[in-house]
C-alpha positions in Angstrom: 4.9 208.9 18.7 2.2 211.1 17.4 -1.0 209.4 15.2 -0.9 210.7 12.0 -3.0 213.3 10.9 -6.1 212.3 9.3 -6.0 213.1 4.9 -7.6 216.8 4.6 -11.2 216.6 4.3 -11.3 218.8 0.5 -9.2 215.7 -0.6 -11.2 213.0 0.8 -14.3 212.4 -1.6 -12.6 211.0 -5.1 -10.6 208.7 -3.0 -14.4 207.2 -1.0 -16.1 207.8 -4.7 -19.5 205.4 -3.5 -19.3 203.5 -7.0 -16.1 201.5 -5.4 -16.6 201.6 -1.8 -17.4 199.4 0.8 -18.1 200.6 4.4 -16.8 198.1 6.6 -18.6 197.4 10.1 -16.9 195.4 12.1 -17.8 193.4 15.1 -21.0 195.5 16.7 -22.5 192.9 18.7 -24.0 192.1 22.0 -21.0 190.5 23.7 -19.1 193.4 22.2 -20.5 196.3 22.7 -24.2 195.9 25.1 -23.8 196.1 28.8 -25.9 192.8 28.9 -23.2 190.9 27.0 -20.2 189.1 28.3 -17.8 193.1 27.9 -20.5 194.0 30.1 -18.9 191.8 33.0 -15.5 192.2 32.4 -15.6 195.6 34.3 -15.2 197.9 31.2 -16.5 201.1 30.7 -18.5 200.5 27.8 -20.2 204.0 27.6 -17.0 205.5 25.8 -18.6 203.1 22.9 -21.6 204.9 22.9 -20.3 207.9 20.5 -18.3 206.3 18.5 -21.9 203.7 17.5 -23.5 206.9 16.8 -21.2 207.8 13.6 -21.6 204.6 12.9 -25.2 204.2 12.9 -25.0 207.6 10.4 -22.5 206.2 8.2 -24.4 203.5 7.6 -27.2 205.7 6.9 -25.2 207.7 4.5 -23.8 204.9 2.9 -27.6 203.3 1.9 -28.0 206.1 0.6 -25.5 206.4 -1.7 -26.6 202.6 -2.9 -22.9 202.0 -1.8 -21.9 198.2 -1.1 -22.1 197.5 3.2 -19.7 195.0 4.7 -21.5 193.8 7.9 -19.1 191.4 9.7 -19.4 189.7 13.0 -18.1 186.8 14.9 -19.7 183.8 15.8 -17.9 180.8 17.6 -18.7 177.8 18.6 -16.2 174.6 20.7 -16.4 172.6 17.4 -14.6 175.3 15.7 -12.3 177.2 17.8 -8.5 177.1 16.7 -5.7 175.0 19.0 -3.6 178.1 18.7 -6.2 180.3 20.4 -7.0 177.4 22.6 -4.1 177.3 23.9 -3.0 180.6 24.0 -5.8 181.0 26.8 -4.3 177.6 28.7 -1.4 179.2 29.0 -2.6 182.9 30.5 -4.2 180.6 32.9 -7.9 181.7 31.9 -10.4 179.1 32.2 -12.2 177.5 28.8 -15.7 179.1 29.4 -13.5 182.6 28.4 -13.7 181.1 24.9 -17.1 181.1 24.8 -18.1 184.9 23.8 -20.4 185.3 20.7 -21.2 181.8 20.7 -23.8 180.7 17.8 -27.4 180.6 18.6 -26.8 183.1 21.8 -27.7 186.5 22.1 -24.5 187.5 22.6 -23.5 186.7 19.1 -26.5 189.0 17.8 -25.5 192.4 16.3 -26.2 195.2 18.2 -28.2 198.4 17.4 -27.6 197.7 13.6 -28.6 194.8 11.0 -27.9 194.1 7.3 -30.2 194.7 5.0 -31.1 192.5 1.7 -28.1 192.7 -1.0 -25.6 193.5 2.3 -22.7 191.6 2.1 -22.6 189.8 5.9 -19.2 187.7 6.9 -19.4 185.2 9.7 -15.8 184.8 11.1 -14.3 182.7 14.1 -11.4 185.0 14.5 -10.1 188.5 13.8 -9.9 189.1 10.6 -12.7 189.4 8.3 -10.9 187.7 5.5 -9.2 185.3 6.9 -11.6 181.7 6.8 -14.5 183.9 4.6 -14.9 184.5 0.8 -15.3 188.2 1.2 -12.4 189.3 -0.9 -13.8 187.2 -3.7 -17.3 189.1 -2.7 -16.2 192.6 -3.0 -14.1 192.2 -6.2 -17.2 191.1 -7.7 -19.0 194.2 -6.9 -15.8 196.0 -8.5 -15.0 197.6 -4.8 -11.1 198.9 -4.6 -11.5 200.8 -1.6 -12.4 200.1 2.8 -13.8 202.6 4.9 -13.3 200.7 8.4 -15.5 201.1 11.2 -16.4 198.9 14.1 -14.4 197.2 17.1 -12.2 197.1 18.7 -9.3 199.1 16.7 -6.5 197.1 18.3 -8.0 193.6 17.3 -10.4 192.8 14.9 -9.8 196.1 12.8 -6.5 195.9 13.2 -6.3 192.4 11.5 -8.8 193.0 9.0 -7.0 196.2 8.1 -3.9 195.3 7.4 -5.2 191.5 5.5 -6.8 194.9 3.3 -4.0 195.9 2.0 -2.1 193.2 1.2 -4.9 192.2 -0.7 -4.7 195.4 -2.5 -7.5 197.4 -1.1 -7.4 201.4 -0.5 -8.0 201.6 3.5 -9.2 204.2 5.3 -10.0 204.0 9.0 -12.8 206.6 10.5 -10.9 207.2 13.7 -13.7 208.0 16.0 -16.6 205.4 14.7 -14.0 202.8 15.9 -12.7 201.9 19.4 -11.3 199.7 22.0 -11.6 199.1 25.1 -8.9 201.4 26.4 -7.6 204.6 25.1 -4.2 204.0 24.8 -5.0 200.9 22.5 -7.6 202.6 20.2 -4.5 205.2 19.8 -1.6 202.5 19.4 -3.8 201.0 16.9 -4.3 204.0 15.1 -0.8 205.1 15.1 0.6 201.6 13.9 -2.1 201.5 10.8 -1.5 204.9 10.0 2.2 204.2 9.5 2.2 201.3 7.5 -1.1 200.7 5.5 -3.9 202.9 6.3 -5.5 206.6 6.2 -7.4 208.4 8.8 -10.0 209.8 8.3 -13.1 210.7 10.5 -17.2 210.1 10.3 -17.9 214.3 9.5 -15.5 214.4 6.7 -16.4 211.1 5.3 -20.5 211.8 5.4 -19.6 214.9 3.9 -17.8 213.4 0.6 -20.9 211.1 0.8 -24.2 214.1 1.0 
């Protein structure tokens, strides 16, 4: 089944008005994106993440120029806070305990990669996938009058998927920038966009968003 088409660019500007919209940047971290991080040792072609990463950098600059709300979310894990369900899932898949040691607190792998929040931005430290689960993100967004989220980052099939669904259930208008996010495999990326666009999000691309915020 094909992915739903992106919303027409000429219709987009009032839907993502800077005053009530937040740009959400998810998990642009060393362990997930950089070749020296954990994913670099998984045999994944991380070169595919370079084009969406460049577009994320452009979108951050455009949002800053409009004095918009920016959200920087990252996973920070600790052995003491790894969930029972996650540990059991890994064990049942036959994965060793050290497979959980990704984005560990106080290690370079948890650091942002090529991006950085600034004073006034919202930072979210999460243990698992959704930016809303176990965090105060919803309250902080509502305090700023945010109604709409423009979501970017990695990976489309995991943390973006979970965040987008939770955002919709919390009554936010959700937009996915389809060329400013990605998964480690093309079919996972396409499948996530397809499922989300059918149920809880509108698709757009970086060129349309940049034009809307220009």
